[in-house]
Structure formats: structure tokens, C-alpha cells
C-alpha positions in Angstrom: -8.9 0.0 -30.3 -8.4 -2.1 -27.3 -5.2 -1.6 -25.4 -3.4 -4.7 -24.3 -3.2 -4.9 -20.5 0.1 -6.7 -20.3 1.4 -7.0 -16.8 4.6 -8.9 -17.3 6.5 -8.0 -14.2 9.4 -10.4 -13.9 13.0 -10.8 -12.9 14.5 -13.8 -14.5 18.0 -12.6 -14.8 20.7 -12.8 -12.1 20.8 -9.3 -10.6 22.1 -7.6 -7.5 21.9 -3.9 -7.5 24.7 -2.0 -5.9 24.2 1.8 -5.6 27.0 3.7 -7.3 28.8 6.4 -5.4 26.1 8.9 -6.2 24.1 11.2 -3.9 20.8 9.4 -4.6 22.0 6.6 -2.4 21.8 8.9 0.6 18.3 10.2 0.0 15.8 8.9 2.6 13.0 11.5 2.2 11.4 13.7 -0.4 10.4 17.3 0.5 7.0 18.8 -0.2 6.7 22.6 0.2 3.3 23.2 1.8 3.2 26.9 0.9 1.4 29.7 2.8 -2.0 31.3 2.9 -0.8 34.2 0.7 1.9 35.5 2.9 5.6 34.6 3.1 5.9 32.2 6.0 4.3 29.1 7.5 5.1 26.3 9.9 3.6 22.8 10.4 3.0 21.3 13.8 0.9 18.2 13.4 0.2 15.4 11.0 -2.2 12.4 11.0 -1.9 9.0 9.4 -3.7 10.1 6.3 -1.1 12.8 5.6 -3.2 15.7 6.6 -1.1 18.5 8.0 -1.9 21.4 10.3 0.0 24.5 11.4 0.0 28.3 10.9 0.7 30.6 8.1 0.7 34.3 7.2 -2.2 35.5 5.1 -0.6 38.6 3.6 2.7 39.6 2.1 3.9 40.8 5.5 6.7 38.9 7.2 5.1 39.5 10.6 3.0 36.9 12.4 -0.2 39.0 12.0 -2.5 38.2 10.4 -1.6 34.6 11.0 -4.1 31.8 10.6 -4.4 28.1 11.3 -4.3 25.9 8.2 -5.2 22.4 7.2 -3.1 21.0 4.3 -3.9 18.0 2.2 -2.6 17.1 -1.2 -5.0 17.8 -4.0 -6.6 20.7 -2.2 -3.5 22.5 -0.9 -3.5 24.7 2.2 -7.0 25.5 3.6 -7.4 28.6 5.8 -9.3 27.6 9.0 -9.8 31.2 10.0 -10.0 32.3 13.6 -12.5 32.5 16.4 -13.4 36.1 15.4 -13.8 39.2 17.5 -10.5 40.1 19.2 -9.2 36.6 18.4 -8.1 37.5 14.9 -5.1 35.2 14.7 -4.8 31.4 15.1 -2.5 28.5 14.8 -3.2 24.7 14.7 -1.0 22.4 16.7 -2.6 18.9 16.5 -4.9 16.7 14.3 -6.3 13.3 14.8 -7.1 10.6 12.2 -10.7 11.8 12.0 -9.4 15.1 10.7 -10.3 17.1 13.9 -7.9 20.0 14.5 -7.0 21.8 17.7 -5.0 25.0 18.3 -5.3 28.6 19.6 -4.6 32.2 18.9 -1.5 34.3 19.9 -2.8 37.0 22.2 -2.9 36.6 26.0 -6.7 36.4 25.9 -6.9 34.1 22.9 -8.8 30.8 23.3 -8.2 27.2 22.4 -10.3 25.9 19.5 -11.5 22.6 18.1 -12.1 22.5 14.4 -14.4 19.7 13.4 -16.9 19.3 10.5 -15.9 22.6 9.0 -16.7 24.5 12.2 -14.2 26.2 14.6 -15.5 25.9 18.2 -14.3 27.9 21.2 -13.1 25.6 24.0 -13.1 28.6 26.4 -10.8 28.7 29.4 -10.5 27.5 33.0 -10.4 31.0 34.4 -12.4 34.2 34.4 -12.6 37.1 31.9 -9.2 38.2 30.7 -7.7 34.7 30.6 -6.6 32.7 27.6 -6.0 29.1 26.6 -4.2 26.9 24.0 -4.9 23.4 22.8 -1.9 21.3 21.8 -3.0 17.7 21.4 -6.0 15.6 20.5 -6.6 11.8 20.4 -8.8 9.6 18.2 -11.7 10.0 20.7 -11.7 13.8 20.4 -10.2 14.3 23.9 -8.1 17.5 23.9 -5.3 18.7 26.1 -3.6 22.1 26.5 -3.3 24.9 29.1 -5.3 27.8 30.3 -3.4 30.9 31.5 -4.2 34.0 33.4 -1.9 37.1 33.7 -1.8 38.8 37.1 0.6 41.7 36.9 3.8 40.4 35.5 3.0 36.8 36.5 1.4 34.2 34.3 -0.4 31.3 36.0 -1.0 28.3 33.9 -3.3 25.3 34.4 -3.3 22.2 32.2 -6.8 21.2 30.9 -8.5 18.2 29.5 -11.5 18.8 27.2 -13.8 15.8 26.8 -17.5 15.4 26.0 -18.0 19.1 25.6 -16.5 20.0 29.0 -13.2 21.7 29.8 -11.7 20.9 33.2 -8.4 21.0 35.1 -6.5 17.9 34.0 -4.8 17.7 37.4 -7.6 19.0 39.6 -7.3 16.2 42.2 -3.5 16.2 42.2 -0.9 18.4 43.9 0.7 20.5 41.2 3.6 22.1 42.9 4.9 25.6 42.8 2.2 28.3 42.1 -0.2 25.4 41.4 0.9 25.7 37.7 0.9 23.0 35.0 0.9 22.4 31.3 -0.4 19.5 29.2 1.2 19.0 25.7 0.1 15.6 24.5 -2.5 12.8 24.8 -2.5 9.3 23.3 -5.4 7.0 22.4 -5.3 5.4 25.8 -6.0 8.7 27.4 -2.5 9.1 28.9 -1.4 12.7 29.1 2.1 14.3 29.3 3.2 17.7 30.2 5.1 19.5 32.9 4.8 20.9 36.4 7.1 23.7 37.8 9.2 23.5 40.9 11.1 26.5 42.4 14.0 26.3 39.9 12.9 23.9 37.1 10.2 21.9 35.5 9.3 18.3 36.0 8.2 16.2 33.0 5.1 14.2 34.1 2.9 11.4 32.7 -0.6 10.9 33.9 -1.9 7.3 33.3 -5.0 5.8 34.8 -5.5 8.8 37.0 -2.0 8.5 38.5 0.6 11.1 37.8 4.2 10.1 37.6 7.3 12.3 37.5 9.7 11.0 34.9 12.5 13.4 35.5 13.5 17.1 35.2 12.3 18.7 32.0 9.3 19.1 29.8 7.3 16.3 28.0 5.9 17.2 24.6 4.7 14.0 23.0 3.5 10.5 23.7 2.7 7.5 21.5 0.1 4.7 22.0 2.7 2.5 23.7 3.3 5.2 26.4 6.7 6.3 25.1 7.3 10.0 26.0 9.6 12.6 24.4 10.6 16.0 25.4 13.6 18.0 26.7 15.5 17.3 29.9 16.0 20.0 32.5 19.5 18.8 33.4 21.4 18.6 30.1 19.1 20.5 27.9 18.9 17.5 25.6 16.1 15.7 23.8 14.9 12.6 25.8 13.0 9.4 25.2 11.2 7.7 28.1 9.9 4.2 27.5 8.3 3.5 30.9 11.1 1.7 32.6 14.3 3.2 33.9 15.5 6.8 33.6 15.1 9.1 30.6 17.2 8.2 27.6 19.4 11.1 26.6 19.2 11.4 22.8 22.2 13.8 22.6 22.6 16.7 20.2 24.0 17.4 16.7 27.0 19.2 18.3 27.6 22.9 18.5 28.4 25.3 21.3 24.9 25.4 22.6 24.7 21.6 22.8 20.9 21.8 23.0 18.2 19.6 21.5 14.5 19.2 22.0 12.2 16.3 20.9 8.7 17.3 19.8 7.0 14.2 18.4 7.0 10.4 18.4 5.1 7.9 16.3 3.9 4.4 17.3 7.1 2.9 15.8 9.2 4.9 18.3 10.7 7.3 15.8 11.4 10.7 17.4 11.7 14.1 15.7 12.7 17.5 17.0 15.4 20.0 16.5 19.0 20.5 17.7 22.0 22.8 17.1 24.9 21.7 15.0 28.6 22.4 15.2 27.9 25.6 13.3 25.4 26.6 16.0 22.5 26.5 13.5 19.2 24.9 14.3 18.5 21.7 12.4 15.6 19.2 12.3 16.6 15.8 13.6 15.3 12.2 13.4 16.0 9.5 16.0 15.0 6.0 14.8 15.5 3.9 17.9 19.3 3.2 17.8 22.5 5.1 17.1 22.8 8.8 17.3 20.2 11.3 16.1 20.4 12.2 12.4 20.3 15.6 10.9 17.4 15.4 8.5 19.2 17.7 6.1 21.6 14.9 5.4 18.7 12.6 4.4 17.2 14.7 1.6 18.7 15.5 -1.8 21.2 18.4 -1.6 19.6 19.6 -4.9 16.3 20.2 -3.1 17.5 23.6 -1.9 15.9 23.2 1.5 17.3 23.8 5.0 15.2 22.0 7.5 15.1 23.9 10.8 12.6 22.2 13.0 10.7 18.9 12.9 7.5 19.0 15.0 5.6 15.8 14.3 5.8 12.3 12.7 3.0 9.9 11.7 3.0 6.1 11.6 3.9 6.2 7.9 7.1 8.0 8.8 6.1 11.3 7.3 7.5 14.3 9.1 6.4 17.9 9.3 8.0 21.1 10.5 9.5 24.4 9.1 12.6 25.3 7.2 14.0 27.6 4.6 12.8 26.7 1.1 14.9 27.2 -2.1 13.7 30.8 -2.2 15.0 31.4 1.3 11.5 31.8 2.8 10.4 30.0 6.0 7.8 27.5 4.9 6.1 24.5 6.3 7.4 21.2 4.9 6.4 17.6 4.6 9.0 14.8 4.4 7.9 11.5 3.0 10.3 8.4 3.3 11.7 6.8 0.2 14.7 5.1 1.7 13.6 1.5 1.0 13.1 2.3 -2.6 16.6 3.7 -3.0 18.2 0.9 -1.0 16.4 -1.9 -2.8 18.5 -4.9 -3.9 17.2 -7.7 -6.1 18.0 -11.4 -5.6 19.0 -13.7 -8.4 16.5 -16.2 -9.8 16.9 -19.8 -8.7 16.1 -21.4 -12.0 15.4 -20.9 -15.7 11.7 -20.5 -16.7 11.3 -24.0 -18.3 12.6 -25.6 -15.1 9.5 -24.3 -13.4 7.3 -26.6 -15.5 6.8 -30.3 -14.9 4.7 -32.9 -16.7 2.5 -35.5 -15.0 3.4 -39.0 -16.2 0.7 -40.8 -14.2 2.9 -41.4 -11.2 5.3 -38.5 -10.8 6.1 -35.0 -12.1 8.9 -35.2 -14.7 10.8 -32.3 -16.3 9.5 -30.6 -19.4 12.0 -30.4 -22.3 12.2 -27.8 -25.1 9.5 -28.6 -27.7 7.6 -31.1 -25.4 4.4 -29.0 -25.6 4.3 -28.2 -29.4 1.1 -30.3 -30.0 -1.9 -32.0 -28.3 -4.3 -30.8 -25.7 -2.2 -29.1 -23.0 -3.6 -28.3 -19.5 -1.4 -26.0 -17.4 -2.0 -25.8 -13.6 -0.9 -22.7 -11.7 -1.0 -22.8 -7.9 -1.7 -19.9 -5.6 -0.3 -18.5 -2.4 1.7 -21.1 -0.5 2.0 -19.9 3.1 3.8 -22.3 5.3 5.8 -23.9 2.5 8.8 -21.6 2.7 11.2 -24.5 3.2 10.2 -25.8 -0.2 10.2 -22.4 -1.7 13.8 -21.8 -0.6 14.8 -24.7 -2.8 13.6 -22.7 -5.8 11.3 -23.4 -8.7 12.7 -26.9 -9.4 11.1 -28.9 -6.5 8.8 -31.6 -7.8 8.8 -34.2 -5.1 6.9 -34.5 -1.8 10.1 -34.6 0.4 11.1 -31.7 2.5 14.4 -30.5 1.0 15.9 -29.9 4.4 14.8 -33.1 6.3 14.1 -35.5 3.5 10.7 -36.4 5.1 7.7 -37.1 2.9 5.3 -34.3 3.6 2.9 -34.4 0.6 2.6 -30.6 1.1 4.6 -29.2 -1.8 3.5 -29.0 -5.4 3.7 -32.8 -5.9 0.8 -33.1 -3.4 -1.0 -29.8 -4.1 -1.4 -30.2 -7.8 -1.4 -34.0 -8.1 -5.1 -34.5 -7.6 -5.9 -32.0 -10.3 -3.6 -33.8 -12.7 -5.2 -37.2 -11.8 -8.7 -35.8 -12.4 -7.8 -34.4 -15.8 -6.1 -37.6 -16.9 -9.0 -39.7 -15.7 -11.3 -37.8 -18.1 -8.8 -37.2 -20.9 -6.0 -39.8 -20.7 -4.4 -38.6 -23.9 -4.1 -35.0 -22.8 -0.9 -33.5 -21.4 -1.0 -32.0 -17.8 1.7 -29.5 -16.9 2.2 -27.7 -13.6 3.9 -24.3 -13.2 5.9 -23.7 -10.0 6.2 -20.2 -8.6 6.3 -21.3 -5.0 9.5 -19.3 -4.3 7.6 -16.1 -5.2 4.2 -17.0 -3.6 5.3 -18.6 -0.3 6.0 -15.4 1.6 6.2 -16.7 5.2 9.9 -17.3 6.0 9.5 -20.7 7.7 6.8 -23.2 8.6 7.0 -22.0 12.2 6.3 -18.4 11.3 2.7 -17.2 12.2 0.6 -16.9 9.0 -0.9 -13.5 8.4 -3.2 -12.3 5.7 -0.9 -9.3 5.3 1.6 -11.7 3.6 -0.9 -12.0 0.8 0.2 -8.6 -0.6 3.7 -10.0 -1.3 2.2 -12.9 -3.1 0.0 -10.6 -5.2 3.1 -8.5 -6.0 5.0 -11.5 -7.4 2.1 -12.7 -9.6 3.3 -10.4 -12.4 6.9 -11.5 -12.0 5.7 -15.2 -12.2 3.7 -14.4 -15.4 6.9 -13.6 -17.2 8.4 -16.9 -16.2 5.3 -18.8 -17.2 5.0 -17.2 -20.6 8.7 -17.7 -21.4 8.6 -21.3 -20.1 5.6 -22.1 -22.3 7.3 -20.6 -25.3 10.5 -22.6 -24.6 8.4 -25.8 -24.3 6.8 -25.3 -27.8 3.7 -23.1 -27.2 4.7 -20.4 -29.6 3.4 -19.0 -32.9 4.2 -21.1 -35.9 5.1 -24.1 -33.7 2.2 -25.0 -31.5 -0.7 -26.7 -33.2 -2.7 -28.0 -30.3 -5.2 -26.7 -27.8 -4.4 -25.0 -24.5 -6.1 -24.6 -21.1 -4.6 -22.6 -18.3 -6.1 -23.2 -14.8 -5.2 -20.7 -12.1 -5.9 -21.0 -8.4 -6.1 -17.9 -6.1 -3.3 -15.6 -7.0 -2.4 -18.1 -9.6 -5.6 -17.0 -11.3 -3.9 -13.7 -12.0 -0.8 -15.4 -13.3 -3.0 -17.5 -15.6 -5.0 -14.5 -16.8 -2.0 -12.3 -17.4 -0.3 -15.1 -19.3 -3.4 -15.6 -21.5 -3.4 -11.9 -22.2 0.3 -11.8 -23.1 0.1 -14.8 -25.4 -2.9 -13.2 -27.2 -1.1 -9.9 -27.8 -4.3 -8.3 -29.1 -4.2 -10.6 -32.1 -0.9 -9.2 -33.4 1.6 -11.3 -35.3 3.1 -14.0 -33.1 0.0 -14.3 -30.9 -1.3 -17.5 -29.4 -5.0 -18.1 -28.5 -5.5 -19.8 -25.1 -8.5 -21.9 -25.8 -9.7 -21.9 -22.1 -8.8 -19.8 -19.1 -10.2 -21.4 -15.8 -10.2 -19.2 -12.7 -10.6 -20.6 -9.2 -11.5 -18.1 -6.4 -9.4 -15.2 -7.7 -9.0 -12.9 -4.6 -11.1 -9.7 -5.0 -13.0 -7.3 -2.8 -12.4 -8.5 0.8 -8.7 -9.0 0.3 -8.4 -5.3 -0.6 -7.7 -4.5 3.1 -4.2 -5.9 2.5 -3.7 -4.9 -1.1 -4.0 -8.4 -2.4 -6.8 -8.1 -5.0 -6.1 -9.6 -8.4 -8.0 -6.9 -10.3 -8.9 -9.4 -13.0 -11.8 -7.4 -14.4 -9.4 -5.2 -16.4 -7.1 -8.2 -17.3 -10.1 -9.8 -19.0 -10.5 -6.6 -21.0 -7.2 -7.4 -22.7 -8.3 -10.9 -23.7 -10.6 -11.8 -26.6 -13.2 -13.6 -24.5 -15.7 -15.7 -26.4 -16.9 -19.1 -27.4 -15.4 -19.7 -30.8 -12.1 -21.0 -32.1 -10.7 -17.5 -32.4 -11.3 -16.5 -28.8 -10.7 -17.7 -25.2 -13.5 -19.4 -23.2 -13.3 -18.2 -19.6 -15.0 -20.1 -16.8 -14.8 -18.7 -13.3 -15.4 -20.6 -10.1 -15.6 -18.6 -6.8 -16.5 -19.4 -3.2 -14.9 -17.0 -0.7 -12.8 -14.2 -2.0 -13.8 -14.2 -5.6 -16.5 -12.5 -7.6 -18.3 -12.8 -11.0 -16.8 -11.2 -14.1 -18.6 -9.7 -17.1 -17.5 -9.0 -20.7 -19.3 -7.2 -23.4 -21.3 -10.2 -24.4 -21.4 -12.0 -21.0 -19.3 -14.8 -22.5 -17.6 -15.5 -19.1 -19.3 -18.5 -17.3 -19.4 -17.7 -13.6 -20.1 -20.4 -11.1 -20.9 -19.4 -7.5 -20.0 -22.2 -5.1 -21.4 -22.4 -1.6 -19.1 -24.7 0.4 -20.3 -26.1 3.7 -20.2 -23.5 6.6 -18.1 -25.9 8.7 -15.1 -25.5 6.4 -12.3 -23.1 7.4 -11.7 -19.9 5.5 -8.7 -21.6 3.8 -10.7 -24.7 2.8 -13.5 -22.5 1.5 -10.9 -20.6 -0.6 -9.5 -23.7 -2.3 -12.9 -25.4 -2.5 -13.4 -24.4 -6.2 -10.4 -26.4 -7.4 -11.5 -29.3 -5.3 -15.0 -29.0 -6.7 -13.6 -28.8 -10.3 -11.6 -32.0 -9.7 -14.6 -33.9 -8.3 -17.0 -32.5 -11.0 -14.6 -33.7 -13.7 -14.3 -37.2 -12.3 -17.9 -37.7 -11.2 -20.0 -36.1 -13.9 -20.1 -36.0 -17.7 -21.4 -32.5 -17.9 -19.3 -30.4 -15.5 -15.7 -29.5 -14.8 -13.5 -30.6 -17.7 -16.5 -31.6 -19.7 -17.1 -27.9 -20.3 -13.7 -27.5 -21.9 -13.4 -26.7 -25.5 -10.4 -29.1 -25.5 -12.9 -31.9 -25.0 -16.1 -30.9 -26.7 -18.8 -28.3 -27.5 -20.8 -28.1 -24.2 -19.2 -24.8 -23.4 -20.9 -23.1 -26.4 -24.4 -23.2 -24.9 -23.7 -22.5 -21.3 -25.4 -19.7 -19.3 -23.3 -16.9 -17.9 -24.1 -17.5 -14.2 -24.7 -20.6 -12.2 -24.9 -21.3 -8.4 -24.3 -24.5 -6.5 -27.6 -25.9 -5.2 -27.5 -28.2 -2.2 -31.2 -28.1 -1.5 -33.9 -30.5 -2.5 -37.2 -29.2 -3.8 -38.6 -29.3 -0.3 -35.8 -27.1 1.0 -33.9 -29.8 2.8 -30.1 -30.0 2.5 -28.9 -32.9 0.4 -25.2 -33.8 0.6 -25.4 -35.7 -2.7 -26.3 -32.6 -4.6 -22.7 -31.2 -4.5 -22.5 -31.2 -8.3 -26.0 -29.7 -8.9 -26.0 -26.2 -10.3 -28.9 -23.9 -11.1 -29.1 -20.9 -13.3 -29.0 -17.7 -11.4 -29.4 -14.0 -12.1 -26.2 -12.2 -13.1 -26.4 -9.8 -10.1 -24.7 -6.4 -10.0 -21.2 -5.8 -11.2 -18.9 -3.2 -9.5 -19.1 0.1 -11.4 -15.6 1.2 -12.3 -14.6 4.7 -13.2 -11.4 5.9 -14.8 -9.9 9.4 -14.2 -6.6 10.7 -15.4 -4.2 11.2 -12.6 -1.9 14.2 -12.6 1.3 13.1 -10.8 2.9 15.9 -8.9 6.7 15.7 -9.2 8.6 16.0 -5.9 12.1 15.0 -6.8 13.9 13.5 -9.8 17.3 12.0 -9.5 19.6 10.6 -12.2 18.6 11.0 -15.8 14.9 11.7 -15.7 13.1 14.0 -18.1 9.5 15.0 -18.4 7.5 13.8 -21.4 3.7 14.2 -22.1 1.7 12.5 -19.4 4.7 11.1 -17.6 8.5 10.7 -17.3 11.3 9.2 -19.3 14.0 7.5 -17.2 17.4 6.6 -18.6 19.8 4.2 -17.0 23.2 5.6 -16.5 23.2 5.5 -12.7 20.0 4.7 -10.7 17.2 7.0 -11.9 14.3 7.9 -9.6 11.1 9.8 -10.1 9.3 10.6 -6.8 5.8 11.9 -7.2 2.6 12.2 -5.2 -1.1 11.6 -5.6 -4.3 11.7 -3.5 -6.5 8.6 -2.9 -10.2 8.9 -2.1 -12.1 6.1 -0.2 -13.5 4.8 -3.5 -10.1 4.5 -5.4 -9.1 0.9 -5.9 -6.2 0.8 -8.3 -3.8 2.9 -10.3 -3.2 2.0 -14.0 -0.2 3.3 -16.0 1.6 2.6 -19.2 5.3 1.7 -19.5 7.5 1.1 -22.6 11.2 0.2 -22.7 12.7 2.1 -25.6 15.9 0.2 -25.0 15.9 -2.9 -22.9 18.3 -5.7 -22.1 19.4 -8.1 -19.4 19.4 -6.4 -16.0 17.2 -3.5 -16.8 14.6 -3.3 -14.1 11.7 -0.9 -13.5 10.0 -0.8 -10.1 7.2 1.3 -8.8 6.7 2.0 -5.1 3.9 3.5 -3.1 4.7 4.9 0.4 8.1 3.2 0.1 6.6 -0.2 -0.4 7.2 -2.0 -3.7 4.0 -2.5 -5.8 5.4 -3.3 -9.3 8.5 -4.8 -10.8 9.4 -5.7 -14.4 12.6 -6.6 -16.3 13.2 -5.0 -19.6 14.4 -8.1 -21.4 11.0 -9.7 -20.8 8.9 -6.6 -21.6 10.7 -5.9 -24.9 10.0 -2.6 -26.6 6.2 -2.7 -26.8 4.0 -0.4 -24.7 1.9 -2.0 -22.1 -0.7 -1.0 -19.5 -0.8 -2.5 -16.0 -2.4 -1.8 -12.6 -1.4 -1.6 -9.0 -3.9 -2.5 -6.3 -4.2 0.3 -3.8 -7.4 -0.8 -2.1 -5.5 -1.3 1.1 -4.3 2.3 1.3 -6.1 4.9 3.4 -7.6 7.9 1.8 -5.3 10.9 1.6 -1.8 11.8 0.4 0.6 9.2 -0.9 4.0 9.1 -2.5 4.6 7.1 -5.7 8.2 6.4 -6.7 9.4 5.0 -10.0 13.0 3.6 -10.2 15.1 2.3 -13.1 18.1 0.2 -12.1 20.6 -1.8 -14.1 23.3 -4.3 -13.2 24.8 -4.9 -16.6 24.9 -2.4 -19.5 23.9 1.2 -19.0 21.7 1.7 -22.1 18.2 1.1 -20.7 15.5 3.7 -21.1 11.8 3.6 -20.3 8.7 5.8 -20.6 6.2 5.7 -17.7 3.0 7.5 -18.6 -0.8 7.8 -18.5 -1.4 7.3 -14.8 -5.1 6.7 -14.3 -7.1 6.2 -11.1 -9.6 3.4 -11.1 -12.5 3.9 -8.7 -15.6 1.9 -7.6 -17.9 4.6 -6.1 -20.6 3.8 -3.6 -23.9 3.9 -5.5 -26.7 6.1 -4.2 -29.2 3.3 -5.0 -29.5 -0.1 -6.5 -31.6 1.3 -9.3 -28.8 3.7 -10.2 -26.3 1.0 -10.1 -28.3 -1.2 -12.4 -28.5 1.6 -14.9 -24.8 2.4 -14.7 -23.8 -1.3 -15.0 -25.7 -1.6 -18.3 -23.9 1.4 -19.7 -20.4 0.4 -18.7 -20.3 -3.2 -19.8 -18.3 -2.2 -22.9 -16.0 0.1 -21.0 -12.9 -1.9 -21.6 -13.2 -1.4 -25.3 -14.3 2.2 -25.3 -12.4 3.9 -22.5 -8.9 3.1 -23.6 -7.2 3.9 -26.9 
């Protein structure tokens, strides 16, 4: 039995969420215990942007440091023992890792050597000195350049030289530079620009140094431990014994302490956002991990985790660009273990804004000259064509006026701009009315949700598209409710319905079609035609903006008879072809002129549809089941053909199509995803395959998963068991919202939806589920059946062809 893929994420009620006086409001991080290698203790020293962590751990039940081995931790596979160099080097510890997963570290003995672990092999980096000397590696950049120190004991004296390992050669980092007292130096960190930080000794103290472009600079008394790609340096001052931040201009910035008699602090790591971590003593003279976020005093990380976690965080050693922090502390069992902190502060501080209009106010009807309001019952009969626009970057000034703007005048200046919905959708309305003057053309306005750039002067960025994609599901709820209010509901509507969606509006249209259908249940409405125009897929995955329509179509009865929905799909730049069990979707591949901009190529399908409707009798609207029977005999795949038989380009052939081969469809796989619970707050209880959240105060479920390079989306099922106004369910990944739905719109049915994760890097990620309420406190929801959707790279085209033929029916057979 086919499951309905209803993605009705919407907020159509006035709601501002205020956190109650409850400890969850203070939580900024969730804690992951990284465990050990079989012993009782571990410590983490490095983390990359994929969430891979390195450090050292005991390998037996002994509390001593020996045997002690370097580890690599990644969620899904746990802690991996990297071993040691062998021989007399029986211990090891890892101190740094780059984004390629290359690890550096060393052993503990005076003659232990620095190592580089890459491709499953631990290599000896040797030393700068003769037999009897040792070395340690502390940092590595994305190019595989390694820094550390090589040391030699002579009597009671230890002589240390900083080294740089690059291209298979180890050499003195400062070989051309005067190094001061005893010719001694240490290198602790290197960034992707090749800048190195460390320290040089003087007679009585150390000098923190930065080497950039072959020039060494002293930045003050102390020791430098870390550097980011902007050249910001952190460490410990030699004057006050405090953590410092050096940003390249002026003196070191003293970051202070957490109090205490010792008044001591040390900064160990910094990310590319300028967040600093380290440790400091508190007023109770106990060591505590700290975070400095660029302003204000340093914060004790123990105050930013749930008190119920049972953890005491002692040292923070590294932080990545996602804000994840690693170090060591006492776990609930009182053992010293490596920890990973992942931020969830945005999720817990989230506040929702009130809607600007009712759903029906988002609809307008074309009267031949202007857009006029739609009244209740207006759409109960006749042929209805609903136009749904896409992302509207640059139209923020209109969007700020809400969903009720249906004129071409800038609401702030009053000037005629012809840029808002009156201009964008007018041509489509004119084209439809020219072919079918008796039909009704309606437009749906979700501009306030899709226009994500704050003002017309803001630089446009493709990364804004993710916010538009997020709001498509919210807009779907408004569209469905607006259509029902206007008369398109079971037992009332006796006409025919086409919904046309452009760009992200294609998802809104498809989800609305799916919702109205309701798998044929009582109260369902058949959308006679769903028209898609360049639905973003594939390439937009780099920013998480894919519509993921292949699965949405699986929840619609696609076909070419009166009991099903005819789907025609026009794509040019971001889109792709779609397939159903019987290949009933009609795909049209358009090839706009190369001279067009990316944006113009993207909207070309709707312009082509308008022109084809007005200038031909067999294309565009002529295909519609609202107008005739042409659609019943169409092929599944067409391509725009600009070429004459002799191969020359012919501008007059814009509306000439040729049958084309279907091509290859992406091969999707579904795998049940076991969500690892990190923290629950509020009224949250485990149920089979998921969690049950009850609204009494904000309820949160923080969990984790691992993404591979082939994973494209996460599907899950939700069901409000008790829903009303103000009940809101949100899902976050890495503290970025990816899903929102209001209980009053979802009702009490169970639905399955997806979250696009194609923009995420492979590795460890945090998924957070939150249930909030601003009115009554009776909401409850089940969130279950998390599934990873993957599109693996085929080993050959032949294999792909075989698999495609076997999975064409997957949407009916995979889900129950």
C-alpha cells in the first residue's frame, strides 16, 4: 500500500515562542561520549569539518597512560585504534587532523617519533637530530604540510627544534632565522596559507611567534598554539598567564579567566569564525573548558550543556567550522573520557513570526486587466488554473508587505516596478485566457516566504535558495487551505483543476496535489493536471535546495484518465526528467539559447509554455486535460529541436519538439536510519523507531546520524496525536532549520516527508526535533521511521540501466 508523502509544513497561526523558565533554554551544546579503546580514559585533541575526531586513549583496563594509542573517531564506526609505529614506540597519541582525514601525532617516550596517518598507513616522519632523539607532530593543513618539534636530550637538558614536514621531507621550520636562547623552538599550528605559529625561548620566558611568507614575527610574550585561515592566533600569554587572541593588528587581546585563585587560562584552538576554545580555572580552583565567541567574557562550557548530562568538561582542545568542540572531561561515571560538543543553540532559541495574512488572501483571480481578490466559494466550479511562482530574490520589499500584494507598485515608494506578482504571473494568465477565455486563472502568492534576500540592495546568493526550499512546505499548507476555502473541496468542487508550479513553486504545487489526493481516501480531490517548470534538482544540491520531487510524485496517482493526475514536466537548467511506474509523466527537455543568463534559462520553461500556448494548437495548454484529449497519446520524453534537417540553427523552430530516449533515471536506495539519542529535554519518550514528544514546556530530542557522500535526503514520518493552534514541530540539522509544520494543519493523520541533505558534507551530523506551543499545552507528536535516501555512483552505465528497470516501481513497493 502506498504511503502518502504529505509534506504540509506550515505556520498559519500567529505565534511567538517564548522559552519558559526551564533549563532547556540555557542549553547550547549536546555532549557525545567518544569512549575509549578498551581502557578507562581518553582525550580528544583535534577535529575536522566532517566531524572526525582524533586523540589518545588507553587500550586496557589500566588507568595508566600505557598502553595508550592514537585514535580516530567518527560516528557510525566509533573509535578506531590507529596503533603505533612499533618497536620501542609502543604508545601513540594523535593531535591533529585535516579535512582529508590525514592524522598527525607522536608517541610519549623521549625517543618516540612524529607520525602521519594517511590511507590506513602510519608513517614515521623521523626527527631532525641523530639517534636517540624524538619528535612530535601537532598540526596539519589541507595540503598535508605538518608542523611539530624535534627534541634531543643531552644530560638534563632538552633541546627542541620546530620542524615543517612537506613533500616527504622534514626540515627545520626556522632554519634561516635566528631562534634565540639555546637555538630552541616549537611549532604548534599551521593554517591552509602555510602560516605557522609556535614559540621561541628567551632567557626567562617564551615568545609567541607567527611565521608568514617566510617572515617571522614576535606577537608577544607567551606560547601560540593555534591559527585559523584568517591568520588569527591563540595561545597563552607569558605576562598574565591568560588565554590570548591575536588578530594581526595591535597587541594580544587578553581573554581573561573564569576566576579562581590561580587566575590562569590557556587557549588551544580557533576556527575560521574566530571562536576560541581552551581551559581556565574557576573560582573553585577547578579546571573548566571555555568558549570565547568574539565578544564578552569567556564562557564556561559546563554552563552551556544540560545539567542532566552528568558531564564535567575539563579541557577544550579544538573547534571546527561547524562549531563542534572536542576535549576531555569527567563523564557521568566519573571517568576521564574524550567528548564531542555539537551546537544546538539556534534550535532552542528559535522564535516564530506571525503570518501576515489568511490563506485565501494569498489567492487572486485574473479579470483580464488586474488581479482581484478570491472570495469563499469562488472556485467551486469550472476549469481552474492555479499559478504558483518560485523563488523571488530581490523582491524583499514586496515580500515584507505580506501575501496580499497584487499590484505592480512598490509598497514603500509607490513606483510602478512591474516586478512583483502582478508582473511575474500576468503573462501566464494572459496566455491561458487567450486559449481558454472561459477558464478561471488564479495565482498563489508565497512571496514573503520565497523572497529570502532582505532588500533589493542585498547581494543575491544561491545559498539563499535553501531558505526558499525550506518554506515550500509551509507554503503548501497555505495553498491547500486557500483552495479549500475558495471552493475546491470534496463534495463542493465539480470542475477541473490544473496547478502550475515554477522552480520551488513546483514543489509547492506537487505537494498540494499530493495532499488534495490523500491517497484516494474520503475527502480527496483529484488534481487533473500538475505542470512543473524547471523544478530545482541535482546541481542545486550544493546548497540544499533540491525539490526532491521524485518521491512526491510517488504519493500522487499519476496517469492519463479521469481518476488520475496528468503530469507534464518542462525543464531547462536545474530540472530533470521524472518517471513513474507506467512512464505516464510527460518530460520536455528545453534547450534555451546559450546567450541567456542562468536565471533566464531557469525561467525559460514557463516562458516557453506561455508562447507555445498562444502560438500553437498542439503544445502548452493544448495538452491539458482541461481543454481536450491530446494528452492521452503523448510520449514520455520530448526535446526541443532548434535544428533544420541539414543541421543549421533555425530560430523559428522554438516550438518544435522531437521524441527522445528516456535516458537514465537516478537510482535511489532507502536504508533505515538508526538515530542515536544524545539528549532529550522536556517530555520526550522513546517509542518503536522514534520518539514521542509532548508539549508541556518546549520538548527537544537531539540525535545524530552519519551521512555518506551518496546520501541525498532523509525521510521520516510524523503524526500529531493531539494538535491545535500553535503546536509546531521543527526539525534541525547541525542547528539549521530544515523542516517546520503546524499541528492544526497536519491534523491527526500520519505523513511521510523528506529533508534535502545533499548540501551536507559526509560525516557526523546532529539532528534535532523540537515541539513548541504558544497556546494550549496539549500537543503531542510521534516522529518515527527515519530513512536515508541515497543515489550511489554506478559502476557502469550497463549496471545503471539494469537497476533503473528494477526500481521503477520502488515508490509502491518500498513503503508500507
